[in-house]
N, C-alpha and C positions, 0 to 999 in steps of 0.2 A: 569409468565412473568415478566420482568422489566418495568415498566409503562413508556411510551413513546408516545404509540397510542393505542387505543383500539384493533386495528388492529394487532399490535405487539403481543398482548398476545397468539397467535397462534404459539405453537411450532413449531418449522421445518421448517420454511420457506424456499423452496427449490424447485431451477429453475431446474428440472430434465429435463424437458421439451425441453431445449436449446439444439440444435444439432449442435454444433459447432465442425469441425475437427480441432484438435492440431496436427499440424503438427510437428512431433519429428525431431529437426535440433541439429546440435553440439553445444555446448556453445562455447562464445567466447573465443579465445585464451589467453587473459589476465585472466581468471579465472583459478586458482589452483585446479586442481583434480577433481574429479567427484566421486561420491559417489554410491556404487550399494545399493540393499533394505537392511536397516538397517546399510550400511557403513556411513561413514564420508568424508568431502572432507576438503581440505587443509590441509592434515597431521592429521586430529583431529580423535580419534578413539571412536565410541559409545559405550557403554557396556551395556548387557543385564541384567535384573532387578534381576536374580539369581545371578548376579556376584556384587551385590551392598551390602556394609558392612550396619551395625546397624549404623554407622555414615555418612552415604550417603543417598541421596534422588535422583532417576531418574528424568530427565525432558526431555520432547520430543521437539525435533527440527524438523520440517515437512516443507521443501523446495522442490522446482524444482531444480533439480541439474544435469540432463537432459532434453532436450527438448527444446521448442520453449521460454519457461519462464526462462531457465536457466541463460540467459543474465541479467535478473534482479533479480533472485532469490538467485542466491550463494552468492551474496555481503552480503544480508542480512542476511543468514545463517553465513557467516563469523562474521558478527558483532553482531550476538546472542549469538556466541561461545564465543567471547573475552569477553562479559558481562557477562558470567557465569564464565570464567576464574577468573575474576576480583572479582567477588564477593566471588568467594570462597579463592582466596589470601588475601581477608578482613575479613575471619572467616566465611564464608560461611552464611547459613539461618538456623536462632535458632541452631547454632554450628555444623550443618551437612554442607557437602560436595555435591555440584550439580554434578549429573552424567549427560550428554548430552547423549540421545539417539536417533541419527539421522537416518530418513528416508526420502528418495526420492519421493515426489510426481509426478514427472516425466512428468511435464506439462499435467496432464492428471486427471479430477476432479475425475472420479471413484475411480483412484489409491488414491487420498487424503483422502477419505473416509475408503478404504480398510486400508490405513498406520496408519490412525487416530485409528480405531477400534483396531492395533494391539500394538499400544501404550499403549492405556489404559487397555486392557485385558491381553496382554502376558507381557508387558514389565512394567506396573503398575506404569506409570510417575504421578508425582503430579500436573503437568500443561504441557501444549504442546505449543511451539512459532512456528508459521507459516503460510502458506498461501501467495499465492498475488492475484490471480483472485478472483472477486466475486465469478464465476461458483466454484472453488475449496473450498470456506469459505461455500459455502451454502450446497454443498456435505458434508462436513464435520459438519455442524451446528447440523443435526438431531442426529449424532453419538456421539457428546458431552453431548446434550440435554439428549439423552436416559441413558446414562451414569452419570449424573451430575456430570461431569467433565469441566475443563477449560481450553480454547484456547485463547491466546493473538494473536490476529490480525493485523498485522504491518502496511497496508496499506491504503490509501487514498479509498474511496469507493461511491458509489451513494446513502447511506443512506437507508431510509426505511424499517428499521430493529433493533431490539433490542433484544438479547437473554441472560437470564442469566447467562449462562456458556459460552459467549464470550465476552473478554476486547477487546473494538476497539481501539488501539493506532493510527491508520492513521487519515487523518480528515473525518470528515462528508462533507455533500456538502453544507454547511453554512461556512466551514472553508477552503475551497479551491473552488469550482465551482462556487460559488455567489461570493466572494470577485475577482475572477478572471475576472467574468462577468465585476462587478463592474469598474474594471480598464480599462477592454479594451474600454467601454462606456464613462467612465468619464476622464479617462487619455488620450485615444488613438484615441476617436473621432469615433468609430467603429459604425456603423448603418446597416452592411450588414455581414452574418458570413455564411460561410460555415461548415458542421459538418462533421468530419469525424471519424469513428471509429472502433476498432475489433467487431466483431459479436457475443456478450454475453452480459450478463446482465448488467455490469456497464457503457458500452458506450451506451447502449440504455436507460437505463434510467436517467445517466446524461444527456443526449439529450431531454429528456422528460424534465427536469429541465430547460434546457438551453430555449428550446421553452417556455414553461411558462413564464420565465424571458424574453425573446425579446418581445412576446405579450404584456406585461406590460408596455415595454421599449421601444418601436417604433424601435426594431431591428429587420430586416428582414432577414430570415433562405434563403439563395440563392441556398441551396442543402445539401443534407445529403444521406452520402453513408457509408457503412459497409462492412469490409471483413473478411474472417475468420482467428482466431489466426495463425500465421505462413505463412501469405498471402505475396507474394513478387514481384507482380506485379502490378504497380499502374501507368501506363503510361495513361491508359485511364481516369483513376478518375483526375490526373493532367492536362491532357487536360479538362475535365470540370471544373476544378478550375479554370484554365485561363479564359476559355470562360466566366465564372460566374464572374470575376473580382471583388471577395469580398472584403471587408477591410481587412478582418482574415478570419484565418482557425480555427476551435477550433478543437483541435487534442485528441482524446480518443483513438488512436490505442494503443495496449500494446505488449510487446515482442522484438522478432527483427522484426516483421513488422516495427517498425519505421525507421530501418536501411535500409532496400529498399525503403521506402516512402520517406526519406529526401535525399538519394542519387539520387533519380531518378527525385526529385522537382530540385536538383541542378543540373542534367544532361539537364533538360529542360530549365534552366537558368532563374527560379525564384528565387529571391532571397528573404531575410527578408524585404528588403527595396520596392520590387514589394507587395509582398504578405505574412506579417508576419503570421507566425504559433504559436498560445499559446497551448502548450501540456501540459498535466496533468498525464503523465506518462513517460516524460523524464525526468531523473535526470543526474548527473554527470557521472555514469557509462555509461549509454546510449550514453552521448554525446561523451566520449571517444570511444566506439565503433562505432559509426557512424562519426565521424571526426569532431574535432571543428571547421574547416574551413566550413564546410558543413553546421554547425548549427548557426554559428556565427549569431547576430543579431534576431535570433529568441526568441520569451517568454517562459518560464515555470512557473508554478504555484504550490508552496508547501507549507510548514509550517518550512523547515529548507533547506539551502546551506551549501554546504562544507565553503563558504567562510562566513558565517555566525560569526560576531565578538562578540565571549561572551568566558572568560575565561574557560569554561566547553567545547566548542566546539573544542579550541586550544587545550587542555588537550585528548579531543575523535580523534581527526586526529592525534595526536603524537601517542597516542597509538595502532591507529588501525593500521598507517605505520610501527611502529616499529614491529609489529608482523607480518604483511603480507606484507610489501613491501612498499618501498619509493614513487613506481608506482601509488601507489594505490587512489582510491579516495572515499569518505563518499557521502553517499545519503540519501534524506530524509525518505524512507523505511528503510532503515540500521537505522537512528537515532531513527526511531520508533520502530524498533525491539528490540534494545539496549535498549530503555525506557520502553518497555514491560517486561524485564527481570528483572529492577530496581524496577519498580512498583509493581511487583508479590511479588517480595522479600519483599519491604517495608510492602506490605499489610500482608505477613504471619507473618513478626516480631510483626506488631500491633496486629494483632490475637493470637500470641503466639501459634501457632500451623497449621499445613500444610492442616486442615480439609476444604474444598471445601466452606461448607455454611459460617462458621466463616470467612473464607478470604473474600467471596464476601461482608458481612457483615461491614468486616473492611476497605475493600478498599475505602468506599467513603470519599473524601477529601483529599486522600493520593496523596502527590506531590511528584515530583523528579526535582533537579537543572539539567536539561536535556542541552545537547549542542546548540538546537535552543531556549532555556528559558523555564522557569519553566513550567512543564505541571504537569495537576492535575486530577484525576478522578471523574467524576460525577456518584455517586454511583445510582444514578435514573435509568441511561440508560447507563451505562458501558461504555462510550465515555471519553474522555479527552479534557480537554480544551486548546487549542492552538493557536499559533500566525500565521498567513495568511502573506505567502510573495508571491509576484511577481518578475520575475528577467529577465535579457537579456543574453542570453548565449555569452560568451568573446572566444577572438581567442585560449585563452588559455587553453580552456576547464573547465573554471568555469563561475558561473555565479553572475553578478553583481546585486545586489540587486536595484530594481527601486522603490518597494514599500513595506509597511508593516502595518500590525492593530496596533492600540494603545498599544494592548497589547493580552493575550490571548482571545479568542473567544470561549464563551461556547457552548459547541456541542447541535448541533440542529438535529438529523437525519431525522427527519421528516418534517425540515421546517415549524413548527407549528407559529414561529414568524413571516413570510411572507405573506403580504396578497396577492400578487400576486400566491403564491404557495397554497391557502386556496383548500382542498379538494384532492389536486394532490397523496397524500399518499394513500389515498382511490383507487384513479381513477387506480395508478401504482400496487396496491396489484389485483385488479378485474382483470388487464390485464395481470396478471404475469409477469410484468418487475421487480418488486419490491420483487418477492417472490421467 
């Protein structure tokens, strides 16, 4: 295993004991198309490995195109396919064209494991790009470790993990959760927090990190609630939030539960001025689904916003809208999904081969000029140096950046550089929260 923590050297850290009911619901109407098993969304066609020629290389694209997580993952799927198309238009990788083989994880982590197995053993993909929830990632992890194949995972997560066969292109907790807390405390004067999350590994582990930070910084946790993925009834919890009167809510809900929560919060006449909510899984796509007027004034923490002012981002937004429609928006996980394709391609070119171990070795220090700024692979833990950002939702659905780090933050998935987190990774791994 890759260095990062002695506990991280155990292969196959999997939270199979989590019992979360993933309610399969319809994808938001603005999404384009739905893939069935082995099919593709947005008019893209997948291709089986036996149809791939000598000058082509199959690559897996594995996201939820149906179910409660489709609201979030379909757009990452789209951004990944765009990156593959652009790389092909520029000559491919080592002179070979990439052929996307699309599978639907269906918002169900055993399905993610099954489809990952199929991509590797039947489709012979060179790499897979996909996943959103930590439950899906942890279900796939032993599959990729068993076959010694690569997964590029594009979403911020709870940390406490480092696998030699996963590249984590989303934020580690020190690149999103910790900066968000520091912003709330130092810039917003928050000293009372209410924690609300979906009932699976990411929110529970993230909240363990938040509580450790809070204990060290005199922040009181005045409530902590979890609901199943796909949950839609929040009136009781909203009453509890109103009664607790926190300075802010730290929100780790995922999927279309956010639509229900924020609409019911608005129906209860609780505005961002009354009790601001900071979310770490609500991006521009979810803002569009929920309604900008409903979310106006609330806070989000990411590493990229569609409004990020860089030449690379202007090109990314333009290219994405040209392909998928001028009404589409871009988000942090979409940018991280796009970055994963480009980082893998750069590592392959540097290695001069598609062979997994050579690519892993070559990946250390590989950088790309990403829409959110330069991102660089740390070969020791296979995470990415990234700039942290906090912003406020505007009436037009865009995010106004309020704060950013001075530059890319080096990944610290086990929070080893924070005294207040001393022993936290061991505690979480023993409790099963981070495993």
